[in-house]
C-alpha positions in Angstrom: 4.7 -15.5 0.8 3.5 -12.1 -0.5 3.9 -8.5 0.6 1.1 -6.4 1.9 0.6 -2.7 2.6 -0.4 -1.9 6.2 -2.1 1.1 7.8 1.1 3.1 8.0 0.5 4.0 4.3 -3.0 5.5 5.1 -3.0 9.4 4.8 0.6 9.3 3.5 0.6 7.4 0.2 4.2 7.6 -0.7 4.6 5.9 -4.0 8.4 5.2 -4.1 7.4 1.5 -4.0 5.4 1.4 -7.2 8.4 2.4 -9.5 10.5 -0.5 -8.4 7.9 -3.2 -8.6 8.8 -5.5 -11.5 5.2 -6.8 -11.9 3.2 -3.7 -11.3 1.1 -5.2 -8.5 0.2 -1.9 -6.7 -3.3 -0.5 -6.7 -4.3 3.0 -5.6 -7.0 4.0 -3.2 -8.0 7.6 -2.3 -5.6 7.7 0.7 -3.5 4.5 0.6 -2.1 1.8 -1.7 -2.5 -2.0 -1.7 -0.6 -4.9 -3.2 -2.5 -7.6 -5.2 -1.3 -10.7 -3.3 -1.9 -13.0 -6.4 0.3 -10.8 -8.6 3.2 -10.1 -6.1 6.2 -12.3 -6.9 7.6 -11.9 -3.4 10.8 -10.2 -4.6 10.8 -7.7 -1.7 12.3 -4.7 -3.6 9.4 -2.5 -2.6 9.8 -3.0 1.2 12.9 -0.8 1.7 11.5 1.9 -0.6 8.7 2.9 1.8 9.7 5.8 4.0 7.1 4.9 6.6 7.7 1.1 6.7 4.2 0.4 5.4 5.1 -2.7 3.4 5.4 -6.0 5.2 5.7 -9.7 4.3 2.5 -11.6 5.0 4.4 -13.6 7.6 4.1 -10.5 9.8 0.3 -10.6 9.4 -0.6 -13.5 11.6 -4.4 -13.0 11.5 -4.5 -12.3 7.7 -6.2 -8.9 8.2 -3.8 -7.1 5.8 -3.8 -9.8 3.2 -7.6 -9.7 3.1 -7.7 -5.9 2.9 -5.1 -5.8 0.1 -6.9 -8.6 -1.8 -10.3 -7.0 -1.5 -9.3 -3.6 -2.8 -6.7 -4.6 -5.4 -9.4 -6.0 -7.6 -11.5 -2.7 -7.6 -8.9 0.1 -7.4 -6.8 1.3 -10.4 -3.3 0.1 -11.0 -0.5 2.5 -10.2 3.0 2.1 -11.7 4.4 5.6 -11.7 5.6 7.6 -8.7 3.4 10.5 -7.6 3.7 13.1 -4.9 2.6 11.9 -1.5 -0.6 13.2 0.0 -0.2 16.9 1.1 -0.1 16.2 4.8 1.8 12.9 4.6 4.6 14.0 7.0 2.0 15.0 9.6 0.5 11.4 9.6 3.7 9.5 9.0 4.2 8.5 12.7 0.5 8.1 13.6 -0.8 4.6 14.5 -4.3 3.2 14.3 -5.0 4.9 11.0 -7.2 2.1 9.6 -10.0 2.8 12.0 -9.6 6.6 11.8 -9.0 7.4 8.1 -9.2 4.5 5.7 -11.3 5.3 2.6 -12.7 2.6 0.3 -12.8 5.1 -2.6 -10.4 4.4 -5.5 -7.6 6.6 -6.4 -6.8 7.8 -10.0 -4.1 5.3 -10.9 -1.7 6.1 -13.7 
């Protein structure tokens, strides 16, 4: 099992999760984070840290969509290990659904 970031993170990018990760497996995109599935040790300490419930075990990803997305972008986006401020309008987007199709950006973030 691994953990994955789902679309609830898009346009929010709270980074509380990255500080608690013992293996630094988070990677930063322009408007979301991803977890490198091959680096995640399945400890689960990041899951309760997310204020928008955007981190899920892969067992809640039956079609593998989120594992594939996290895997794809974890190899090209920069690593992030330090907490940053969320995106400016994070609270506005926190409860919105369907954000992958509306807002996802393939552009990398800045990392640490």
